[in-house]
C-alpha positions in Angstrom: 80.2 78.5 215.8 80.6 75.4 213.6 79.5 71.8 213.7 78.2 68.9 211.5 74.8 69.3 209.8 72.4 66.4 209.7 71.4 64.7 206.5 68.0 66.2 206.7 69.5 69.7 207.1 71.7 69.2 204.1 68.9 68.1 201.9 66.9 71.1 203.0 69.9 73.3 202.3 70.3 71.9 198.8 66.8 72.7 198.0 67.4 76.3 198.9 70.7 76.9 197.2 70.3 74.9 193.9 68.6 77.5 191.7 71.1 80.2 192.7 74.1 78.1 191.9 72.9 77.2 188.4 72.2 80.9 187.6 75.7 81.8 188.5 77.0 79.1 186.2 75.0 80.4 183.3 76.4 83.9 184.0 79.9 82.5 184.1 79.4 80.8 180.7 78.0 84.1 179.3 81.1 85.9 180.6 83.3 83.4 179.0 81.6 83.9 175.6 81.8 87.7 175.9 85.5 87.4 176.6 86.0 85.2 173.6 84.1 87.7 171.4 86.2 90.5 172.8 89.3 88.6 172.0 88.1 87.9 168.4 87.1 91.5 168.0 90.5 92.7 169.2 92.1 90.2 166.8 90.0 91.4 163.9 90.7 95.0 164.8 94.4 94.2 164.8 94.1 92.5 161.5 92.2 95.5 160.0 94.7 97.9 161.4 97.6 95.8 160.1 95.9 95.6 156.7 95.2 99.3 156.6 98.8 100.0 157.6 100.0 97.6 154.9 97.7 99.2 152.3 99.0 102.6 153.3 102.6 101.4 152.8 101.7 99.8 149.5 99.9 103.0 148.3 103.0 105.0 149.3 105.3 102.6 147.6 103.0 102.7 144.5 103.1 106.5 144.6 106.8 106.4 144.9 107.1 104.0 142.0 104.9 106.2 139.8 106.9 109.2 140.8 110.1 107.4 139.9 108.7 106.6 136.5 107.6 110.2 136.0 111.1 111.4 137.1 112.7 109.0 134.7 110.5 110.3 131.8 111.5 113.9 132.7 115.1 112.9 132.6 114.6 111.3 129.2 112.9 114.5 128.1 116.0 116.3 129.2 118.2 114.1 127.0 115.9 114.7 124.0 116.1 118.5 124.7 119.9 118.2 124.8 119.9 116.3 121.5 117.6 119.0 120.0 120.0 121.7 121.1 122.9 119.9 119.5 120.9 119.5 116.3 120.0 123.1 116.2 123.6 124.1 116.8 124.8 122.0 113.9 122.0 123.4 111.7 122.9 127.0 112.5 126.0 126.6 110.3 123.8 125.6 107.4 125.7 123.1 105.3 129.1 124.9 105.5 130.7 123.9 108.8 128.2 122.1 111.1 131.0 120.4 113.1 132.5 123.8 113.8 129.4 125.2 115.5 129.3 122.1 117.7 132.9 122.4 118.8 132.3 126.2 119.4 129.8 125.3 122.1 132.7 124.1 124.2 135.1 126.9 123.3 135.0 128.1 127.0 135.5 124.7 128.5 134.5 121.1 128.1 131.3 121.4 130.2 128.3 123.7 129.8 125.0 123.9 131.5 122.6 125.2 128.8 119.4 124.0 130.4 118.6 124.4 134.1 115.3 123.7 135.8 113.3 123.8 132.6 109.6 123.2 133.3 107.5 120.6 131.6 103.9 121.9 131.3 100.6 120.1 131.1 98.4 123.0 130.2 98.8 125.6 132.9 100.2 123.2 135.5 103.8 122.1 135.9 104.4 118.4 135.6 108.0 118.6 136.8 111.4 120.0 135.6 114.7 118.8 134.2 118.2 120.1 134.0 120.8 119.2 131.4 124.6 119.3 131.4 126.7 118.8 128.2 130.3 117.7 128.2 132.6 117.3 125.3 134.4 114.0 126.2 136.3 113.5 122.9 137.1 115.7 119.9 138.9 115.0 116.6 139.3 116.9 113.4 136.2 115.1 112.0 134.1 114.2 115.1 132.9 115.2 118.5 131.5 113.0 121.3 129.2 114.7 123.8 127.9 113.3 127.1 124.4 114.5 127.8 123.6 114.2 131.6 120.0 115.0 132.3 118.1 115.0 135.6 114.3 114.9 136.0 112.8 116.4 139.2 109.4 116.2 141.0 107.7 118.5 141.9 110.5 120.9 140.9 114.3 121.3 140.7 116.1 122.1 144.0 116.9 125.6 142.8 113.2 126.4 142.7 112.2 125.0 146.1 111.8 126.9 149.4 113.8 126.1 152.6 111.0 123.8 153.9 110.4 122.1 150.6 112.2 119.1 149.1 112.4 117.0 146.0 110.0 114.1 146.2 111.6 112.1 143.3 114.5 112.5 140.9 116.2 110.4 138.2 119.4 111.1 136.3 120.5 109.5 133.1 123.5 109.9 130.7 123.6 109.6 127.0 126.8 109.7 124.9 126.3 110.8 121.4 128.9 111.2 118.6 128.6 113.6 115.6 130.9 112.8 112.8 131.9 114.2 109.4 132.1 111.4 107.0 132.1 111.0 103.2 128.7 111.8 101.9 126.4 109.0 100.9 126.2 110.5 97.4 129.5 108.6 96.7 127.6 105.3 96.9 126.5 105.9 93.3 128.1 105.8 89.9 125.7 108.5 88.8 124.1 110.8 91.3 122.0 113.9 90.4 120.6 116.3 93.0 117.9 117.4 90.5 116.1 115.1 88.0 118.1 112.2 86.6 118.0 111.4 82.9 119.1 108.3 81.1 117.9 109.2 77.6 119.6 106.7 75.4 119.6 103.0 74.7 123.3 102.8 74.9 123.8 104.3 78.4 125.4 101.8 80.8 125.7 102.5 84.5 127.9 99.8 86.1 127.0 100.8 89.7 124.0 102.4 91.3 122.2 105.4 89.9 120.2 107.9 91.9 118.4 111.2 91.7 116.9 113.3 94.5 114.1 114.2 92.1 112.4 112.0 89.4 114.5 109.5 87.6 113.5 109.4 83.9 114.5 106.9 81.2 111.8 108.1 78.8 111.2 105.6 76.1 114.8 104.4 76.0 116.3 101.2 77.3 119.4 102.1 79.4 121.2 99.5 81.5 122.0 99.7 85.2 123.8 96.8 86.8 123.7 98.1 90.4 126.3 97.8 93.2 125.8 96.1 96.5 126.8 98.5 99.3 128.8 97.8 102.5 129.2 99.8 105.7 132.9 99.0 106.2 136.0 97.8 104.6 139.1 96.7 106.5 142.4 95.2 105.5 143.1 91.7 106.9 146.8 91.4 106.0 146.8 92.6 102.5 143.3 91.5 101.7 140.2 93.8 101.7 137.3 92.6 103.9 133.9 94.1 103.3 131.2 94.0 106.1 127.8 95.5 106.8 126.1 94.3 103.6 123.0 96.3 102.5 120.1 94.1 101.5 118.4 96.7 99.4 116.0 94.4 97.7 115.0 92.7 101.0 115.3 89.2 99.7 117.3 88.0 102.7 120.3 87.2 100.5 123.8 88.6 100.4 124.4 87.5 96.8 125.6 90.8 95.3 122.4 91.3 93.4 121.4 94.5 95.4 121.6 98.1 94.5 120.0 99.4 91.3 118.1 102.7 90.6 117.0 105.0 93.4 114.9 108.1 93.2 113.5 110.7 95.6 110.4 110.7 93.5 109.2 108.2 90.9 111.1 106.3 88.2 109.6 107.1 84.8 109.9 104.4 82.2 111.0 101.9 84.9 109.8 99.0 82.8 112.4 99.8 80.1 115.4 99.6 82.3 117.8 96.8 81.6 120.2 94.9 84.0 119.4 94.3 87.6 118.1 97.9 87.8 115.3 96.6 85.6 114.0 94.4 88.4 111.2 95.8 90.4 113.0 94.8 93.6 116.0 96.9 92.5 114.0 100.0 91.7 113.6 102.2 94.7 111.1 105.0 94.2 110.2 107.8 96.7 113.4 106.9 98.6 113.9 110.3 100.0 116.7 112.8 99.3 120.4 112.7 100.2 122.0 116.0 101.1 124.8 117.2 98.9 128.1 118.2 100.6 128.9 121.9 100.5 132.1 123.4 99.2 131.3 127.1 99.8 133.7 127.1 102.7 136.9 125.3 101.8 138.6 126.1 105.1 138.1 122.6 106.6 139.5 121.0 103.4 142.5 123.3 103.5 143.2 122.3 107.1 143.0 118.6 106.2 145.3 119.1 103.2 147.8 120.9 105.3 147.8 118.3 108.0 148.5 115.6 105.4 151.3 117.7 103.8 149.7 117.1 100.4 151.5 118.0 97.1 151.2 117.9 93.4 154.3 117.4 91.3 155.3 117.0 87.6 158.8 115.9 86.6 160.0 116.3 90.2 158.8 119.9 90.4 156.2 120.7 93.1 153.5 122.9 91.6 151.3 123.0 94.7 151.6 122.3 98.3 148.4 121.7 100.4 146.8 125.0 99.4 147.4 126.8 96.2 146.7 130.6 96.3 147.4 131.2 100.0 151.0 132.3 99.7 152.7 135.4 98.3 153.5 134.9 94.6 151.0 132.1 94.1 148.3 132.5 91.5 144.7 131.6 92.3 144.4 129.3 89.3 146.3 126.1 88.5 147.1 124.6 85.1 148.2 120.9 85.0 148.9 118.7 82.0 150.5 115.3 82.4 152.0 112.9 79.8 152.6 109.2 80.0 156.3 109.9 80.7 155.8 112.8 83.0 152.4 112.3 84.7 150.8 114.6 87.3 151.8 113.0 90.6 149.2 113.2 93.3 150.0 113.0 97.0 146.8 113.5 99.0 144.1 116.2 98.6 145.0 119.8 97.8 142.8 123.0 97.6 143.1 125.5 94.7 141.4 128.7 95.5 140.5 129.5 91.8 140.0 127.6 88.6 141.7 124.3 87.7 142.6 123.2 84.2 143.7 119.5 84.2 144.2 116.9 81.5 146.4 114.0 80.5 148.0 111.4 82.7 147.9 111.3 86.5 149.4 108.9 89.0 149.3 108.5 92.8 146.3 109.1 95.0 144.7 112.4 95.8 142.1 115.0 95.1 141.8 118.6 93.9 139.3 120.9 95.4 138.6 124.0 93.2 137.2 127.2 94.5 136.0 127.9 90.9 135.4 125.7 87.9 137.3 122.5 87.0 138.1 122.3 83.3 139.1 119.0 81.6 139.9 120.1 78.0 140.8 116.5 77.0 140.8 113.1 78.6 142.1 112.5 82.1 143.8 109.1 82.4 145.4 107.0 85.1 149.0 106.1 84.5 148.7 103.0 86.8 145.0 102.6 87.2 142.9 99.6 88.2 143.6 96.6 86.1 139.9 96.4 85.1 137.2 99.1 85.6 135.0 96.8 87.6 134.9 93.5 89.6 134.3 90.4 87.6 130.8 90.2 89.1 128.7 91.7 91.9 129.5 89.1 94.5 131.2 90.0 97.8 134.2 87.7 97.0 134.7 89.3 93.5 134.4 92.8 94.9 136.9 92.1 97.7 139.3 90.6 95.2 139.0 93.7 93.0 139.4 96.2 95.9 142.4 94.2 97.2 144.1 94.1 93.8 143.6 97.9 93.2 143.9 99.3 96.7 147.0 101.3 95.9 146.4 102.0 92.2 145.9 105.5 91.0 142.9 107.5 92.3 141.8 111.1 91.5 139.0 113.2 92.9 138.0 116.4 91.1 135.7 118.5 93.2 134.5 121.9 92.1 132.7 124.6 94.2 131.2 125.8 90.8 131.1 123.7 87.7 132.9 120.9 85.9 133.5 121.5 82.2 134.7 118.7 79.9 135.9 119.0 76.3 136.1 122.1 74.1 133.6 124.5 75.5 134.5 127.1 72.9 133.4 124.9 70.1 130.0 125.8 68.6 128.8 122.2 68.6 129.7 121.8 72.2 127.9 125.0 73.1 124.8 124.2 71.1 124.2 120.9 72.7 125.1 121.9 76.2 123.0 125.1 76.0 120.1 123.2 74.6 119.9 120.9 77.6 121.0 123.6 80.1 118.1 125.9 79.1 115.5 123.1 79.0 112.5 123.6 81.3 113.1 120.0 82.4 116.5 120.9 83.8 115.9 124.1 85.8 118.8 125.4 87.9 117.7 128.7 89.4 117.3 128.7 93.2 113.5 129.2 93.2 112.8 125.5 93.4 110.7 125.6 96.5 111.0 123.9 99.9 112.2 120.6 98.6 114.9 122.1 96.4 113.7 120.1 93.4 112.3 122.0 90.4 109.1 120.9 88.6 107.6 119.6 91.8 105.2 122.4 92.6 102.1 120.1 92.3 103.6 117.7 94.9 103.8 114.0 94.6 100.1 113.6 93.8 100.7 115.8 90.7 97.5 117.9 91.4 97.8 121.6 92.0 95.7 123.0 94.8 96.1 120.1 97.2 97.9 120.0 100.5 101.2 118.7 99.2 101.8 121.6 96.8 105.2 123.2 97.1 104.0 126.8 97.3 107.5 128.3 97.4 108.5 127.0 94.0 108.4 129.5 91.2 107.1 132.4 93.4 109.9 134.7 92.4 111.2 135.0 96.0 114.5 133.5 97.3 113.2 132.0 100.5 115.9 131.4 103.1 116.1 131.3 106.9 117.9 134.0 108.8 119.6 134.1 112.2 117.4 135.4 115.0 117.7 136.9 118.4 116.7 133.5 119.8 119.6 132.0 117.9 121.9 134.6 119.5 120.6 133.9 123.0 121.3 130.2 122.5 124.8 130.9 121.1 123.9 129.3 117.8 125.3 132.0 115.5 128.7 131.1 114.1 131.6 133.5 114.3 131.4 136.2 111.6 127.6 136.0 111.4 125.0 138.3 112.9 121.3 138.4 113.6 119.5 138.9 110.3 122.2 137.1 108.2 121.0 134.3 105.9 121.6 130.7 107.1 123.5 129.0 104.3 121.9 125.8 103.0 118.4 126.5 104.3 115.2 127.1 102.3 115.8 127.5 98.6 119.6 127.9 99.0 120.5 124.7 97.2 124.2 125.2 96.8 124.6 126.3 100.4 126.3 129.7 99.8 123.6 131.9 101.2 123.3 133.8 98.0 120.6 133.5 95.3 121.8 131.8 92.0 119.9 132.5 88.8 119.6 129.9 86.0 122.9 128.6 84.8 124.1 129.8 81.5 127.1 129.2 79.2 128.7 132.3 80.6 129.0 130.4 83.9 131.1 127.7 82.4 133.2 129.7 79.9 136.8 130.3 80.9 137.4 134.1 80.5 140.7 134.3 82.3 143.7 134.6 79.9 145.8 131.5 80.0 149.2 132.8 80.9 151.7 132.7 83.7 150.3 135.8 85.1 147.0 134.1 85.9 147.9 130.5 86.2 150.5 128.5 88.1 151.4 124.9 87.4 153.2 123.8 84.2 151.6 126.5 82.1 153.9 127.2 79.1 156.0 130.3 79.6 154.5 131.8 76.4 151.0 131.1 77.6 148.2 129.5 75.5 146.6 131.5 72.8 143.3 129.7 72.6 141.4 127.1 74.6 140.6 125.2 71.5 144.3 124.5 70.9 144.4 122.3 74.1 140.9 120.9 74.0 138.9 118.4 72.1 135.3 117.2 71.4 136.8 113.7 71.6 137.6 113.9 75.4 136.1 110.4 75.8 137.8 109.0 78.9 137.7 110.4 82.4 139.4 108.4 85.2 138.2 110.3 88.3 135.5 110.8 90.8 133.7 114.1 90.0 131.7 116.3 92.3 130.0 119.7 91.8 126.9 121.2 93.4 126.2 123.1 90.1 126.5 121.5 86.7 128.6 118.8 84.9 128.9 119.9 81.3 130.2 117.6 78.6 129.7 117.2 74.8 131.6 114.3 73.4 131.8 112.8 69.9 133.7 110.1 68.2 133.9 106.4 67.5 135.1 105.4 71.0 132.8 105.0 74.0 132.5 107.9 76.4 133.6 106.6 79.8 133.8 107.8 83.4 135.8 105.4 85.5 134.9 106.6 89.0 131.7 108.4 89.7 129.8 111.6 88.7 128.0 113.5 91.5 126.3 116.7 90.4 123.3 118.9 91.0 122.5 119.2 87.3 124.1 117.5 84.4 124.4 118.6 80.8 125.9 115.6 79.2 125.4 115.0 75.5 127.2 112.1 73.8 127.6 111.2 70.2 129.6 108.1 70.8 128.6 104.4 70.6 128.1 104.2 74.3 128.1 106.3 77.5 129.5 104.2 80.3 129.7 105.0 84.0 132.0 102.5 85.9 131.7 102.9 89.6 135.0 102.8 91.5 134.5 100.1 94.2 137.2 101.7 96.3 134.5 104.2 97.3 132.8 101.5 99.2 132.9 101.4 103.0 132.0 105.0 103.9 134.4 106.5 106.4 136.6 103.3 106.3 136.9 103.3 102.5 140.3 103.6 100.9 139.4 106.9 99.3 137.5 108.3 102.3 140.3 110.9 103.2 139.9 112.5 99.7 136.1 112.9 99.6 133.8 115.8 100.4 132.1 115.2 103.7 128.7 115.8 105.4 127.6 115.7 109.0 126.0 112.3 109.4 123.1 111.5 111.7 124.3 111.3 115.4 125.2 107.9 116.7 124.0 107.1 120.2 126.8 105.3 122.0 125.4 104.9 125.5 122.2 105.5 127.5 122.4 104.6 131.2 121.0 105.5 134.6 123.2 107.4 137.0 123.3 106.8 140.8 124.2 110.4 141.4 122.7 113.8 140.4 125.1 115.8 138.2 122.7 118.7 138.0 121.6 119.2 141.6 123.7 122.3 142.3 123.9 123.7 138.8 123.1 127.4 138.4 121.5 128.7 135.3 124.1 130.3 132.9 
């Protein structure tokens, strides 16, 4: 039942319910605070969870990033392994035909898979693996370009993983590398000796660079070397030669033509006595390393080049040799060539003669003669239409370009011997006395017991002290030390055709001339012509009645040689008379036995040799395999090795 309460009743009621109502209010406020705390807690928990999740993602991403870097390094290791394989393949031919062994890698097809899932170890644990594919993408007679595609895998390559395992990271890269046969750098010099170089005379003039792979010694004499600035390339712009790629040898920051000078694999003895710009300290380059000599043991590549160019040698309209002399029925192995001013020897490209060559008199045209034996120059060899002057007016680029332009198509001859080059009358007792005196000198050793560096008289090393760590222990030990093909080489396919396990590798160890056979000290017997000079033994314009004696066609006064000479044995020359002894071209030799009794001995470097593989005379010169050129290094967005199976 309801009704209105009186004022007194209400007052009494308020007194009773007041404390209860305020207690409930306080509990309500506490509940509100608890709810707020709970909301804050939940919010913090959410933030912590989100932060933890984010951290987990970041950790995973960091791990993936690290794995990507590791996979990339594994791929790069694969590229390096591919480059090593190519280098080993080229070295397997020694110095004879390194490009041939590289092209043989791809004889069965343009692509090979020599390295599949090769493990990279860190102690006993595997860091990852890589696979490598090699593809020959371009081949010419003098070069090969190979694409190296390498993939790095973590933790392992797909071929090694189980059905429930997968690759956690991979990276693929491609490198294109070109290997090229090009004229040897030995032809950057007017005088280059693979042994010790000697300028023993106040009247020796080298108008060009001089170099030796061993010590360069001027003794107490004052020879002159003017030097030659070098260039990487020469091109024709219209009819004008343009040189580029200047070598700042003296590091003065200038391209003023005052570079070049004297270079040595060891020290330069008597350097203070040198005259010309070769006498400047900045143009004297000691301990500059060795430059490998070309190898003419295997003349097959040069025969192929001569054949492709349809090269010939003619005199008076008669062809005495096509590209190769001695390869056809009825051809002799040896060639005799004498030219006159009215009927010069006409050169048309490089030819190969499988035996000895006797050449003297006038030549014209441009070409080279490669001899499987010795080259004999019984008297002077002269250009009929040679350069107007032996050298440019000065060393500047402008003067050099003007000289090369003016003489681009003038006569040029290369004389390259697998054995020796013999100038003058080697049957004369004076000639033989002087040459033998220098040939047998302990300073001029020639036997192949020269040690690991191939340079005699270096047993004590560069510090000159026996018993120290740099001693060449192989030198003079009486053993011909040379590498041999192994079963490992066979497994890798590195043994050239015709060679077997156990065979010597030409050009390795102490095999200086690269024929794989030990050569004792050079003697006069090695340079003496013992073959009767008649039409039975010699082709060319040999007189029908033959030649009774070598002295009847030779002279001690053979004082001018217009040619570039090369031999990996010895250049022998005794010359007398009142006219200067001159070589207009270059002399490149392992040993030299040059004795002059003339007012001067002059070496005039032919500047048409400049420009390396682009030079005017490049097609005629002996070649070496130059260091590989990296053309491209890029990341791939696909894996070229994923399904490759080990060969």
